[in-house]
Every structure is written in structure tokens, then in C-alpha cells.
Rosetta silent file (secondary structure, phi, psi, omega in degrees, C-alpha in Angstrom):
SEQUENCE: MSLAAGAQQTFRTAAALATVLVLAACAASAPKPAAPPPPAPPPLDASYDWHVLLVAPFGSVLKDVPLTLHEVFLFHEAGRAAPTGELECYAVDGARPRFVARSPSPYLLCFKHDRLSRVEATVRLPADDAARIFADACGLWMKNAQSTAEQCAGSEGGITFAGHFENEPDESALLTIQLDAAEPADRAADR
SCORE:     score description
SCORE:     0.000 S_00000001
   1 L     0.000  137.154 -178.247    0.037   31.970  -70.808 S_00000001
   2 L   -81.128  165.615 -179.642    2.242   33.318  -73.499 S_00000001
   3 H   -63.887  -38.817  179.370    5.469   31.793  -74.553 S_00000001
   4 H   -67.495  -41.071 -179.802    7.460   34.694  -73.124 S_00000001
   5 H   -67.027  -38.486  178.335    5.650   34.450  -69.771 S_00000001
   6 H   -65.314  -40.682  179.063    6.272   30.695  -69.662 S_00000001
   7 H   -65.798  -38.898  179.863    9.959   31.177  -70.396 S_00000001
   8 H   -66.031  -41.148  179.021   10.169   33.825  -67.704 S_00000001
   9 H   -64.697  -41.958  179.134    8.462   31.495  -65.182 S_00000001
  10 H   -64.120  -40.794  178.275   10.828   28.664  -66.114 S_00000001
  11 H   -62.137  -44.399  179.300   13.799   31.016  -65.717 S_00000001
  12 H   -62.738  -42.136  179.852   12.593   32.089  -62.224 S_00000001
  13 H   -64.438  -43.733  179.274   12.087   28.482  -61.177 S_00000001
  14 H   -64.060  -40.796  178.857   15.538   27.527  -62.471 S_00000001
  15 H   -64.528  -41.623  179.275   17.113   30.508  -60.709 S_00000001
  16 H   -64.562  -43.461  178.469   15.383   29.625  -57.446 S_00000001
  17 H   -63.705  -41.162  178.957   16.522   26.001  -57.708 S_00000001
  18 H   -62.666  -41.425  178.556   20.092   27.114  -58.474 S_00000001
  19 H   -63.081  -44.068  179.286   20.067   29.399  -55.433 S_00000001
  20 H   -62.707  -43.473  179.592   18.796   26.578  -53.216 S_00000001
  21 H   -63.661  -41.820  179.004   21.460   24.207  -54.573 S_00000001
  22 H   -64.069  -44.687  179.184   24.247   26.768  -54.014 S_00000001
  23 H   -64.463  -39.903  178.745   23.067   27.421  -50.451 S_00000001
  24 H   -64.374  -40.897  178.874   22.787   23.695  -49.764 S_00000001
  25 H   -64.697  -40.094  178.361   26.312   23.148  -51.082 S_00000001
  26 H   -64.954  -42.637 -179.087   27.645   25.928  -48.875 S_00000001
  27 H   -66.741  -38.175 -178.812   25.881   24.541  -45.840 S_00000001
  28 H   -69.615  -32.260 -177.300   27.136   21.028  -46.538 S_00000001
  29 H   -92.046    1.122  179.190   30.747   22.143  -46.909 S_00000001
  30 L   -64.210  136.047 -179.526   30.749   24.323  -43.784 S_00000001
  31 L   -63.704  138.042  178.578   33.395   23.056  -41.350 S_00000001
  32 L   -82.511  143.270  178.748   31.962   21.118  -38.476 S_00000001
  33 L   -64.062  146.684  179.464   32.964   22.297  -35.036 S_00000001
  34 L   -62.955  146.167  177.847   35.651   20.190  -33.392 S_00000001
  35 L   -64.383  141.318  179.623   34.426   17.563  -30.975 S_00000001
  36 L   -64.524  148.786  179.263   34.740   18.748  -27.393 S_00000001
  37 L   -64.292  153.685  178.809   37.705   17.267  -25.526 S_00000001
  38 L   -61.271  148.659 -178.800   36.893   14.331  -23.281 S_00000001
  39 L   -62.488  143.302  178.041   35.976   15.431  -19.792 S_00000001
  40 L   -68.161  145.708  177.501   38.898   15.658  -17.388 S_00000001
  41 L   -63.975  150.610 -179.817   38.936   12.973  -14.737 S_00000001
  42 L   -63.085  150.145  179.592   37.608   14.183  -11.423 S_00000001
  43 L   -63.320  148.768  179.605   40.296   15.436   -9.047 S_00000001
  44 L   -68.218  143.413  174.305   41.622   12.858   -6.640 S_00000001
  45 L   -57.775  144.814 -179.018   40.221   12.859   -3.148 S_00000001
  46 H   -57.965  -23.278 -178.596   42.622   14.528   -0.658 S_00000001
  47 H   -70.553  -10.552  177.217   43.018   11.140    1.036 S_00000001
  48 H   -73.023  -18.174 -179.603   45.116    9.952   -1.947 S_00000001
  49 L   -81.745  125.899 -176.722   47.967   12.149   -0.675 S_00000001
  50 H   -64.764  -16.002 -179.994   50.201   10.227    1.754 S_00000001
  51 H   -60.652  -24.288 -179.936   50.619   13.362    3.880 S_00000001
  52 H   -64.620  -18.531 -178.710   47.242   12.615    5.531 S_00000001
  53 H   -80.498  -13.352 -178.743   48.937    9.701    7.319 S_00000001
  54 L   -87.064   91.646 -178.984   51.294   11.992    9.231 S_00000001
  55 L   -84.880  -10.933  176.547   49.314   12.685   12.392 S_00000001
  56 L  -152.856  149.679  179.736   52.473   13.920   14.140 S_00000001
  57 L   -66.393  149.281  174.566   55.844   15.067   12.787 S_00000001
  58 L   -59.896  141.778 -176.115   58.641   12.531   12.582 S_00000001
  59 L    94.952   -8.942  178.127   60.744   12.722   15.729 S_00000001
  60 L   -63.770  145.285  177.287   57.670   13.293   17.932 S_00000001
  61 E   -75.190  144.408 -177.733   57.776   11.595   21.303 S_00000001
  62 H   -49.017  -45.902 -176.099   55.362    8.667   21.726 S_00000001
  63 H   -68.532  -16.564 -179.311   53.408   10.385   24.502 S_00000001
  64 H   -91.935   -2.781  179.477   52.847   13.481   22.289 S_00000001
  65 L   -73.374  128.437 -173.068   51.072   11.616   19.472 S_00000001
  66 L   -80.476   35.174  179.005   47.416   12.770   19.512 S_00000001
  67 L  -133.996  157.649  172.759   45.950    9.253   19.142 S_00000001
  68 E   -87.445  125.695 -173.792   45.227    6.324   21.425 S_00000001
  69 E  -123.039  155.590  169.492   47.670    3.554   20.534 S_00000001
  70 E  -134.555  141.903 -175.856   48.336   -0.047   21.465 S_00000001
  71 E   -69.624  143.253  176.691   51.594   -1.901   20.871 S_00000001
  72 E  -125.274  152.837  176.502   51.676   -4.588   18.197 S_00000001
  73 L  -106.593  128.046 -178.120   54.157   -7.338   17.540 S_00000001
  74 L  -103.642  135.894  175.960   55.236   -7.748   13.941 S_00000001
  75 L  -108.644  137.241 -175.726   56.316  -11.050   12.488 S_00000001
  76 L   -87.754  132.288  172.697   58.555  -11.022    9.454 S_00000001
  77 L   -97.904  145.394  178.614   57.588  -12.922    6.308 S_00000001
  78 L   -59.867  132.266  176.155   60.338  -14.141    4.025 S_00000001
  79 L    83.974   -1.559  179.486   60.904  -11.701    1.178 S_00000001
  80 L  -112.510  141.371  177.231   58.883   -8.815    2.659 S_00000001
  81 L   -68.958  138.030  179.157   60.305   -5.633    4.082 S_00000001
  82 L  -142.096  158.135  178.404   59.621   -5.306    7.787 S_00000001
  83 L   -60.108  149.179  177.640   60.623   -2.891   10.494 S_00000001
  84 L   -68.906  164.555 -178.599   63.995   -3.506   12.075 S_00000001
  85 L   -62.582  -18.324 -178.650   64.138   -5.040   15.533 S_00000001
  86 L   -78.058  -14.405 -177.350   64.847   -1.608   17.025 S_00000001
  87 L   -88.594  139.224  172.143   61.395   -0.243   16.170 S_00000001
  88 E  -108.602  120.525 -174.961   58.416   -0.456   18.489 S_00000001
  89 E  -108.106  145.866 -177.275   55.204   -0.299   16.462 S_00000001
  90 E  -130.885  141.583  173.495   51.751    0.742   17.601 S_00000001
  91 E   -99.465  156.145 -177.255   48.337    0.447   15.995 S_00000001
  92 E   -89.370  131.434  171.506   45.730    3.143   16.366 S_00000001
  93 E   -87.858  132.406  177.708   42.659    2.548   18.518 S_00000001
  94 L    89.814 -152.927 -173.817   39.587    4.221   17.062 S_00000001
  95 L   -66.369  135.000  176.664   39.385    6.448   14.014 S_00000001
  96 L  -113.076  154.834  176.881   42.290    6.378   11.593 S_00000001
  97 L   -63.543  144.178  178.345   42.985    8.934    8.866 S_00000001
  98 L   -75.769  137.157 -179.700   41.391    7.992    5.533 S_00000001
  99 E  -132.360  125.741 -176.322   43.885    6.899    2.909 S_00000001
 100 L    52.816   43.707  177.233   42.954    6.412   -0.770 S_00000001
 101 L    62.994   24.233  179.591   39.322    6.980    0.293 S_00000001
 102 E  -140.545  164.209  175.744   39.450    4.047    2.723 S_00000001
 103 L   -90.464  118.650 -177.016   40.272    3.368    6.347 S_00000001
 104 L   -70.471  141.866  174.400   43.710    1.726    6.511 S_00000001
 105 L  -151.952  108.075    6.527   44.105   -1.522    8.406 S_00000001
 106 L   -83.508  159.889  172.598   46.735   -1.888    9.576 S_00000001
 107 E  -129.844  108.225 -172.402   47.826    1.670   10.250 S_00000001
 108 E  -115.714  139.964  170.896   51.052    1.564   12.243 S_00000001
 109 E  -113.762  123.127 -176.685   53.172    4.224   13.905 S_00000001
 110 E  -115.429  139.579 -174.127   56.666    2.955   14.679 S_00000001
 111 E  -121.347  143.118  173.487   59.076    4.530   17.116 S_00000001
 112 E  -121.471  122.304 -175.950   62.807    4.274   17.569 S_00000001
 113 L    54.476   44.123  178.309   64.041    5.343   20.996 S_00000001
 114 L    63.148   20.281  177.044   60.486    6.604   21.723 S_00000001
 115 E  -123.168  137.128 -178.043   60.490    8.941   18.701 S_00000001
 116 E   -61.173  124.270  179.910   58.264    8.534   15.631 S_00000001
 117 E  -132.935   -9.954  178.941   60.369    7.243   12.735 S_00000001
 118 E  -151.325  144.173  172.079   58.003    5.221   10.505 S_00000001
 119 E  -129.766  132.934  178.206   54.352    5.213    9.433 S_00000001
 120 E  -133.877  133.676 -179.793   52.872    2.300    7.510 S_00000001
 121 E  -136.797  142.443  178.277   49.347    2.006    6.157 S_00000001
 122 E  -131.693  134.944  174.744   47.576   -0.684    4.130 S_00000001
 123 E  -125.498  148.767  177.343   44.180   -0.520    2.432 S_00000001
 124 E   -92.422  131.716 -178.431   42.203   -3.257    0.689 S_00000001
 125 E  -121.755  152.143  171.872   41.170   -2.473   -2.893 S_00000001
 126 E   -66.828  135.502 -174.810   38.940   -4.268   -5.382 S_00000001
 127 H   -56.746  -37.322 -177.621   41.271   -6.230   -7.694 S_00000001
 128 H   -65.358  -28.311 -176.802   39.689   -4.767  -10.866 S_00000001
 129 H  -105.360   -6.004 -171.653   40.471   -1.185   -9.794 S_00000001
 130 H   -59.647  -45.771 -177.752   43.713   -1.716   -7.859 S_00000001
 131 H   -63.836  -42.011  179.598   46.139   -0.960  -10.698 S_00000001
 132 H   -66.636  -45.835 -179.663   44.294    2.237  -11.669 S_00000001
 133 H   -61.511  -44.111  179.438   43.954    3.425   -8.050 S_00000001
 134 H   -63.489  -43.414  179.413   47.622    2.705   -7.388 S_00000001
 135 H   -62.714  -42.396  178.136   48.688    4.513  -10.590 S_00000001
 136 H   -61.520  -48.367 -178.621   46.544    7.549   -9.690 S_00000001
 137 H   -63.772  -45.775 -178.605   47.909    7.673   -6.135 S_00000001
 138 H   -61.748  -40.869  177.290   51.498    7.098   -7.243 S_00000001
 139 H   -58.300  -41.064  178.179   51.201    9.878   -9.834 S_00000001
 140 H   -66.563  -43.981 -178.195   50.088   12.246   -7.095 S_00000001
 141 H   -63.865  -35.093 -173.348   52.883   11.161   -4.743 S_00000001
 142 H   -82.939  -10.404 -176.532   55.565   11.574   -7.400 S_00000001
 143 L   -56.877  -43.757 -175.297   54.581   15.139   -8.451 S_00000001
 144 L  -109.862   11.723 -171.794   56.724   16.867   -5.818 S_00000001
 145 L  -104.283  158.200  166.678   59.138   14.051   -5.041 S_00000001
 146 E   -89.295  117.396 -170.906   62.624   13.104   -5.986 S_00000001
 147 E   -83.809  160.091  177.528   61.963    9.680   -7.449 S_00000001
 148 L  -120.388  113.463  176.660   63.801    6.443   -6.915 S_00000001
 149 L    51.991 -143.552 -176.961   64.197    4.166   -9.951 S_00000001
 150 L   -98.558    2.276 -176.614   60.996    2.955  -11.637 S_00000001
 151 L   -87.551  171.564  175.638   59.123    2.224   -8.423 S_00000001
 152 E   -88.943   71.747 -178.212   56.611    4.362   -6.620 S_00000001
 153 E  -144.183  150.649  179.126   59.202    5.537   -4.159 S_00000001
 154 E  -178.544 -164.191  177.869   60.903    8.795   -3.463 S_00000001
 155 E  -142.498  151.126  179.273   61.587   11.460   -0.912 S_00000001
 156 E  -155.381  124.160  173.845   60.089   14.791   -0.074 S_00000001
 157 L    54.110   43.442  177.772   60.922   17.210    2.706 S_00000001
 158 L    81.845   10.661  179.588   62.975   14.821    4.845 S_00000001
 159 E  -125.987  130.024  172.774   60.542   11.913    4.410 S_00000001
 160 E   -99.080  146.970  178.318   61.086    8.875    2.226 S_00000001
 161 E  -136.193  150.415  175.838   58.080    6.950    0.927 S_00000001
 162 E  -146.951  127.508  179.608   57.583    3.668   -0.856 S_00000001
 163 E  -124.367  150.494  175.726   54.278    2.288   -2.073 S_00000001
 164 E  -157.989  163.278  172.544   53.274   -0.989   -3.695 S_00000001
 165 E  -133.931  151.567 -179.421   50.230   -3.178   -4.195 S_00000001
 166 E  -131.910  135.569  174.539   49.792   -6.939   -4.229 S_00000001
 167 E   -76.842  139.828 -179.385   46.911   -8.980   -5.574 S_00000001
 168 L  -105.293  157.875  179.740   45.362  -11.297   -3.029 S_00000001
 169 L   -66.294  -18.380 -176.350   43.765  -14.715   -3.687 S_00000001
 170 L   -90.435   26.427  178.318   40.341  -13.422   -2.539 S_00000001
 171 L    67.400   27.353  174.566   39.882  -11.154   -5.604 S_00000001
 172 E  -129.680  178.671  177.499   41.162   -8.065   -3.781 S_00000001
 173 E  -139.589  151.885  177.465   44.472   -6.236   -3.625 S_00000001
 174 E  -111.202  125.545  174.819   46.420   -4.614   -0.816 S_00000001
 175 E  -104.863  124.462 -178.767   47.987   -1.194   -1.328 S_00000001
 176 E  -124.424  139.155  172.558   50.695   -0.417    1.229 S_00000001
 177 E  -128.103  140.668  177.551   52.729    2.713    1.763 S_00000001
 178 E  -122.903  127.629  178.015   55.643    3.097    4.127 S_00000001
 179 E  -112.819  132.873  179.069   56.884    6.513    5.247 S_00000001
 180 E  -130.955  147.008  171.849   60.232    6.869    6.990 S_00000001
 181 E   -65.096  134.503 -177.407   62.123    9.761    8.464 S_00000001
 182 L   -64.697  -26.699  175.161   64.990   10.451    6.052 S_00000001
 183 L  -124.114  150.840 -177.859   67.361   10.564    8.974 S_00000001
 184 L   -55.152  142.387 -176.999   67.164    8.453   12.115 S_00000001
 185 H   -60.906  -33.756 -178.295   64.845    9.879   14.759 S_00000001
 186 H   -68.597  -32.670  175.795   67.542    9.761   17.441 S_00000001
 187 H   -72.422  -39.173  179.154   69.797   12.070   15.360 S_00000001
 188 H   -64.612  -34.135 -178.343   66.895   14.441   14.581 S_00000001
 189 H   -71.422  -26.004 -179.217   66.062   14.635   18.300 S_00000001
 190 L   -72.780  -15.116 -176.779   69.633   15.680   19.154 S_00000001
 191 L   -75.438    0.000    0.000   69.307   18.900   17.145 S_00000001
């Protein structure tokens, strides 16, 4: 091989290496695509909405409620909200509407002067998930509501609601919601 041919071969090799290096540098500096956003949490089950607990409109007469009921006697604990003495409360026999993906127990319908004026439901939750479940449910309840203070309470369409949860000693928690007619049932019935 002549000196000129060797120089030409060296030049071609150097040019090829330079091209490879330039392409590698371009590829290395290419912007990386942004990481995809984290997946959205799955939508809440429809049972998280407290409206599922309204099996009859407030003001309905006891005999018109489409469930089989039996009367219950409520005892008041110190420091806990309880129905007034004027309310007669009934528990549901048989299937109850699902609430927060569970069957509430107790699920009470309370009547004043034989007209529905309060609904109360309680579900048992695993203690580890109770705060998250309550926050998810409360967020859903508050979307369309006029809120009350910092609690999970408000009103919507003539109904007031208040929800809370309490941790139990047995490693579970109880989530309770109370729905009340915004105006007394006896006044609503007079209209």
C-alpha cells in the first residue's frame, strides 16, 4: 500500500469515527420524554355517595317506606349525638343499601310524627384504611354541598349531613353518617 493510499484510508477511518461520535453525542443529548403522570385513582364506588341511603324522600309517611322495618330503642351515651326523644327509629329487616362498599349496621330510619326526618348509617372499616376511606367519602360528599366549618358536614337540597369516624379498640373503625331533613318533617308535611 502506498503512502497516499494509507493516508486516505486513515482519513476515511477518522471521518467515520468522527461521524459516529457526532451521532452518539446527538443521541445522548436528545431530550428524554417526560415520565407519564401517575395513574389516576379509580373512581369511587357509587355507594360512597350518601344519597344511596335515602330509600324514601324526607317527609314520607312510615307506611310508605318500601322496606320492612322494626322499631328500635336508642340509649344515649354521654358525649354522643343521639336522636331527640320525639323521634321513633326503625332498623331495616333484610337487605340494606350498600354504603362505602359495605352493608351498614346499624341503618336507622327515624320518624317524627310518622314522617321520615332522619337517616343514620354506620359501617365498620379496617383501622388502617379508615382515614383514607373517610377522606375519600367526605371529599365526594362535599363537592356539591355548602360546608359547615372544618368538619365533614354540610347541606344539599334541603338535607343536612354530618359524617365522622371513630377508632375502636378491636383494630377497626366505625364510620357514621347522619342525614336530617333541613326543616322539621311536620312543617314539610303541612305544605
